[in-house]
C-alpha positions as CSV (number, residue, x, y, z in Angstrom):
1,M,108.7,188.4,96.9
2,K,106.8,190.5,99.4
3,A,103.9,187.8,99.5
4,S,106.4,185.0,100.4
5,L,108.1,187.1,103.0
6,L,104.7,187.9,104.5
7,A,103.6,184.2,104.5
8,A,106.8,183.3,106.3
9,L,106.3,185.9,109.0
10,C,102.8,184.7,109.6
11,A,103.9,181.2,110.1
12,L,106.7,182.2,112.5
13,A,104.0,184.1,114.4
14,L,101.7,181.0,114.7
15,I,104.6,178.8,115.9
16,A,105.4,181.4,118.6
17,L,101.9,181.5,119.7
18,F,100.8,177.8,119.5
19,G,104.1,175.8,119.4
20,C,103.2,173.9,116.3
21,A,103.0,174.6,112.4
22,L,100.0,174.4,110.3
23,P,99.7,171.4,108.0
24,G,101.6,171.9,104.8
25,A,103.6,174.9,106.2
26,P,107.3,174.8,106.0
27,Q,109.0,173.2,109.1
28,P,111.9,174.9,110.9
29,P,115.1,172.8,111.1
30,A,115.6,170.7,114.2
31,Q,117.9,172.4,116.9
32,P,120.2,170.2,119.0
33,N,119.6,170.0,122.7
34,A,122.0,170.9,125.5
35,S,123.9,167.6,125.2
36,G,124.4,168.4,121.5
37,S,122.2,165.5,120.3
38,F,119.0,165.9,118.3
39,P,115.8,164.8,120.0
40,Q,114.1,161.7,118.5
41,P,110.4,161.8,117.5
42,P,108.0,159.9,119.7
43,S,107.2,156.3,118.5
44,I,103.7,155.5,117.4
45,P,102.5,152.1,118.7
46,S,101.2,149.6,116.1
47,P,97.6,148.6,116.2
48,P,97.0,145.3,118.1
49,S,96.9,142.2,115.8
50,T,94.0,139.7,115.6
51,P,95.1,136.2,116.9
52,A,95.1,133.5,114.3
53,V,92.5,130.7,114.5
54,P,94.0,127.3,114.1
55,D,93.1,125.1,111.3
56,V,90.4,122.7,112.1
57,P,90.8,119.2,110.5
58,A,88.0,118.5,107.9
59,A,87.1,115.2,109.5
60,W,86.3,116.8,112.8
61,G,84.3,119.9,111.6
62,N,80.6,120.0,111.4
63,Q,80.1,123.5,110.1
64,T,79.7,124.4,106.4
65,A,82.0,126.8,104.6
66,A,79.2,129.4,104.7
67,N,78.9,129.0,108.4
68,E,82.7,129.3,108.8
69,S,82.7,132.5,106.8
70,N,80.0,134.2,108.8
71,A,81.1,133.0,112.3
72,S,83.3,135.3,114.3
73,S,86.5,134.1,115.7
74,E,85.0,134.1,119.3
75,N,82.3,131.6,118.3
76,R,84.4,129.0,116.5
77,T,84.9,125.6,118.1
78,V,88.4,124.2,117.5
79,A,88.9,120.4,117.8
80,T,91.9,119.6,119.9
81,E,91.8,115.7,119.8
82,A,90.3,112.8,117.7
83,P,86.9,111.5,118.8
84,A,87.3,108.8,121.4
85,V,86.4,105.1,120.3
86,A,84.1,103.4,122.8
87,G,85.7,100.4,124.6
88,R,84.1,97.0,124.6
89,N,82.9,97.5,128.2
90,V,80.5,100.2,127.0
91,S,77.6,97.8,127.3
92,D,76.6,94.2,127.7
93,R,75.7,93.8,124.0
94,I,78.3,92.0,121.9
95,G,77.9,94.5,119.0
96,D,78.8,97.5,121.1
97,G,82.3,99.0,121.3
98,A,85.5,98.4,119.3
99,F,88.3,95.9,119.6
100,S,91.9,97.3,119.9
101,I,93.2,95.2,116.9
102,K,94.7,96.0,113.4
103,S,92.1,96.0,110.7
104,T,92.6,93.2,108.3
105,P,89.1,92.4,107.1
106,F,90.0,90.6,103.9
107,E,92.3,88.0,105.5
108,P,90.9,84.4,105.2
109,L,88.9,82.8,107.9
110,Y,90.3,79.8,109.8
111,I,88.0,77.6,111.9
112,Y,89.8,74.8,113.9
113,V,87.6,72.1,115.5
114,I,90.3,71.0,118.1
115,N,90.8,67.3,118.7
116,D,90.3,67.3,122.5
117,S,89.0,63.7,123.3
118,N,85.3,63.8,124.0
119,A,85.5,67.6,124.9
120,D,84.8,70.7,122.8
121,A,87.0,73.5,121.7
122,V,86.8,75.6,118.5
123,L,89.4,78.2,117.7
124,V,88.4,80.9,115.2
125,R,91.0,83.2,113.5
126,K,90.3,86.1,111.1
127,G,93.5,88.2,110.5
128,S,94.3,89.9,113.8
129,F,91.2,88.7,115.6
130,T,91.1,85.5,117.6
131,M,88.2,83.8,119.3
132,L,88.2,80.5,121.3
133,I,84.8,78.9,121.8
134,D,85.0,76.5,124.8
135,A,88.3,75.3,126.2
136,G,88.0,71.6,126.4
137,N,90.6,69.9,128.6
138,F,92.9,72.8,128.2
139,L,96.1,70.7,127.3
140,P,95.2,70.1,123.6
141,V,94.0,73.7,123.3
142,R,97.3,75.0,124.7
143,K,99.3,72.8,122.3
144,M,97.2,74.3,119.4
145,L,97.7,77.8,120.5
146,D,101.5,77.2,120.8
147,E,101.8,75.8,117.4
148,L,100.0,78.8,116.0
149,F,101.9,81.3,118.1
150,I,98.9,82.7,119.7
151,G,99.2,84.4,123.2
152,R,96.3,86.6,123.1
153,I,92.5,85.8,122.9
154,N,90.3,88.6,121.9
155,V,87.1,86.6,122.9
156,L,86.8,83.6,125.1
157,V,83.5,81.9,125.0
158,A,82.0,79.5,127.5
159,T,79.0,78.1,125.7
160,H,77.5,76.3,128.7
161,D,78.4,74.9,132.1
162,D,79.4,71.4,130.9
163,P,82.8,69.7,131.7
164,G,83.6,69.1,128.1
165,A,83.2,72.8,127.5
166,I,84.6,74.6,130.5
167,D,87.1,72.3,132.2
168,G,90.1,74.3,130.8
169,M,88.4,77.6,131.2
170,E,90.1,78.7,134.3
171,D,93.5,77.7,132.9
172,M,92.9,79.8,129.8
173,V,92.0,82.9,131.9
174,Y,95.2,82.6,134.0
175,G,97.5,81.4,131.3
176,Y,96.6,83.8,128.4
177,Q,95.8,87.5,127.8
178,V,92.1,87.4,127.3
179,D,90.3,90.6,126.4
180,E,86.7,89.6,126.7
181,F,84.6,86.8,128.1
182,W,81.3,85.6,126.9
183,D,78.8,83.3,128.6
184,N,75.1,82.6,128.6
185,N,74.3,84.5,131.9
186,V,73.0,81.3,133.6
187,A,74.2,80.8,137.2
188,P,77.0,78.2,137.3
189,S,75.9,74.7,138.5
190,S,79.5,73.4,139.0
191,E,82.4,74.4,141.2
192,K,84.6,74.2,138.2
193,Y,82.7,76.9,136.3
194,A,82.3,79.0,139.4
195,A,86.0,79.0,139.7
196,A,86.4,80.1,136.1
197,L,84.0,82.9,136.6
198,A,85.9,84.0,139.7
199,A,89.1,84.1,137.7
200,V,87.4,86.3,135.0
201,A,86.3,88.7,137.8
202,Q,89.7,88.7,139.4
203,K,91.4,89.6,136.2
204,R,88.7,92.4,135.5
205,I,88.0,90.9,132.1
206,T,85.1,92.5,130.2
207,V,82.1,90.2,130.3
208,K,79.2,89.9,127.8
209,H,76.1,87.8,127.6
210,P,75.2,87.0,124.0
211,Q,71.7,85.9,123.1
212,E,69.5,85.2,120.1
213,G,69.4,88.0,117.6
214,D,72.8,89.5,118.7
215,N,75.3,90.2,116.0
216,L,79.0,91.3,115.9
217,T,81.0,92.2,112.9
218,V,84.7,92.4,113.6
219,N,87.6,92.5,111.2
220,G,85.4,91.1,108.4
221,L,84.0,88.2,110.6
222,D,80.2,88.2,111.1
223,I,79.1,86.5,114.3
224,R,75.4,85.9,114.7
225,I,74.0,84.4,117.9
226,L,71.2,81.8,117.4
227,N,70.9,80.6,121.0
228,P,70.2,81.1,124.0
229,A,66.7,82.6,123.9
230,K,66.1,85.9,125.4
231,Q,64.0,84.2,128.1
232,R,66.4,81.5,129.4
233,M,65.0,78.0,129.6
234,K,67.2,76.8,132.5
235,G,66.6,73.2,131.8
236,S,69.6,71.1,130.8
237,P,72.8,73.0,130.3
238,E,72.5,72.4,126.6
239,S,69.2,74.2,126.4
240,D,70.8,77.6,127.1
241,A,74.0,76.9,125.3
242,I,75.5,79.5,123.0
243,V,75.0,78.6,119.3
244,M,76.3,80.8,116.6
245,R,76.8,81.3,112.9
246,L,80.2,82.5,111.6
247,G,80.2,84.3,108.3
248,S,83.0,85.8,106.1
249,G,82.1,87.3,102.7
250,K,80.0,84.6,100.9
251,F,81.0,81.8,103.3
252,C,79.3,80.8,106.5
253,A,79.4,77.9,109.1
254,M,77.0,76.8,111.9
255,L,78.4,75.8,115.2
256,L,75.7,73.4,116.5
257,N,78.0,71.2,118.7
258,P,77.3,72.9,122.0
259,T,73.6,72.1,122.1
260,V,71.4,69.0,121.3
261,Q,69.1,68.2,118.5
262,E,66.0,68.7,120.5
263,M,66.7,72.4,120.6
264,E,66.5,72.9,116.9
265,V,62.6,73.0,116.9
266,S,63.0,76.0,119.2
267,L,65.6,77.5,117.1
268,I,63.6,77.2,113.9
269,G,60.5,78.5,115.8
270,R,62.5,81.6,116.5
271,G,63.2,82.3,112.9
272,V,66.6,80.5,112.5
273,K,67.0,79.9,108.8
274,T,70.6,79.3,108.1
275,S,72.0,77.8,105.0
276,C,75.7,77.2,105.3
277,P,78.1,74.8,103.5
278,V,79.8,73.7,106.8
279,A,78.3,72.7,110.2
280,T,79.4,71.1,113.4
281,F,77.1,68.4,114.5
282,F,75.1,68.4,117.8
283,K,76.8,67.1,120.9
284,H,79.4,64.5,119.7
285,G,77.2,63.0,117.0
286,E,74.2,62.1,119.1
287,G,71.5,60.0,117.6
288,R,67.8,60.8,117.6
289,P,64.6,59.1,116.3
290,D,64.1,61.9,113.7
291,S,66.7,63.3,111.4
292,S,67.8,66.9,112.0
293,L,65.9,69.7,110.2
294,L,68.8,72.1,110.5
295,I,71.2,69.5,108.8
296,D,69.0,67.8,106.4
297,G,67.0,70.9,105.4
298,N,70.3,72.9,104.8
299,S,70.5,72.9,100.9
300,A,74.0,74.4,100.9
301,L,75.5,71.9,103.4
302,E,78.5,69.8,102.2
303,D,80.7,69.2,105.1
304,V,79.8,68.1,108.7
305,I,82.2,67.9,111.5
306,I,81.8,65.9,114.6
307,S,83.8,66.7,117.7
308,V,84.1,63.4,119.5
309,G,86.6,61.1,121.3
310,A,86.7,57.8,123.1
311,N,83.4,57.4,125.1
312,G,81.1,54.9,126.6
313,D,78.0,56.3,125.1
314,G,78.4,55.0,121.5
315,L,79.1,58.3,119.9
316,P,79.0,59.1,117.2
317,S,75.6,57.4,116.7
318,Q,75.6,54.9,113.9
319,T,72.1,56.2,113.0
320,T,73.5,59.7,112.6
321,L,76.4,58.4,110.6
322,T,74.1,56.6,108.3
323,R,71.8,59.5,107.7
324,L,74.8,61.7,106.9
325,A,76.1,59.2,104.5
326,L,72.8,58.9,102.6
327,K,72.8,62.8,102.1
328,N,76.3,62.4,100.7
329,Y,77.9,64.8,103.1
330,N,81.5,64.9,103.8
331,V,81.8,63.7,107.4
332,W,84.9,64.7,109.5
333,R,85.5,63.3,112.9
334,T,88.1,64.5,115.3
335,D,88.6,61.0,116.8
336,R,89.8,59.8,113.3
337,N,90.9,62.9,111.4
338,G,92.3,64.7,114.4
339,T,91.8,68.5,114.5
340,V,89.8,69.6,111.5
341,E,90.7,72.9,109.8
342,V,88.3,75.0,107.7
343,Y,89.7,77.7,105.5
344,A,87.6,80.2,103.7
345,D,88.4,83.2,101.6
346,W,86.3,86.4,101.1
347,V,84.6,85.3,97.9
348,G,83.3,82.1,99.2
349,N,85.9,79.5,98.3
350,Y,86.6,77.1,101.2
351,E,88.2,73.7,102.0
352,V,88.0,71.4,105.0
353,I,91.1,69.4,105.7
354,P,92.8,67.6,108.6
355,Y,95.0,70.2,110.4
356,N,98.7,69.8,109.7
357,P,101.0,71.3,112.5
358,A,103.9,71.4,110.1
359,A,102.0,73.7,107.7
360,A,100.8,76.0,110.6
361,N,101.6,79.6,110.1
């Protein structure tokens, strides 16, 4: 009893001297202030919180999990937007950049060799991708596009400065939405073609200049350029004409119609070895003293398409027709069959038929 009383007296003495109590010592009851209320204890601020680091999408991150665990929050790089896709105007090469189209790579390939009198126009469709190779005399091309409900051309190609190829080109540029224009990068030799190039420039259309060895794969369509040579010949317009191979899955077709048979020696000399079941024939079925190496030497060839109309040059040549008959090729002529349609699926099945507007999708 005496010890407890003595401890309490010591505690009161310490409080009187220092204004506080020792840890563990009994605390005196709180006393009201002058207003009659009890004083509140001072608030203790909470420690500052560490800001959270946003989640980084896995597809955009380049650091491993170990690096992430060791890195401090100050050194982390947080992605804020998806990587940009390069536009088609990124360079002059046809394989650079991406088209703004819906990806439908397994859709069938359609090639239409349009009946346009003695002019050339070939329409290529692969799902959401559309390419027009030459514009002929425009009116038959416009009719075809209207029947297929096509108002936008992803790639418009002028194979060479020849009336049968480019007479409708200026109307195409002004009449349709054209995303991209390809030509052979040879100065125009006609006012008609110069006007078409001026229209392309005025509408600020992306321009590319394909040449041998160039390749573009878009929406499951493989486009390989066989001509012109990297060193332009600048002889006849046909010598620098754009010649291409179109492929889809196990199917392919050669479009030889913009050039002439004399050019095949140069093509073969540059390593062109193309074996396709379908080919368009050189310049309206022209005749030459020797048979074509690219046609007769094509072991897979079954169907030959000749773009031709009424003319005073005796085309297609009877010599050419006889040679094709001796090889048992199926010969299709736009002057007799009208527009010729080629359909090919991804596994290589294909058929060639006269185009039927009533069945157009």
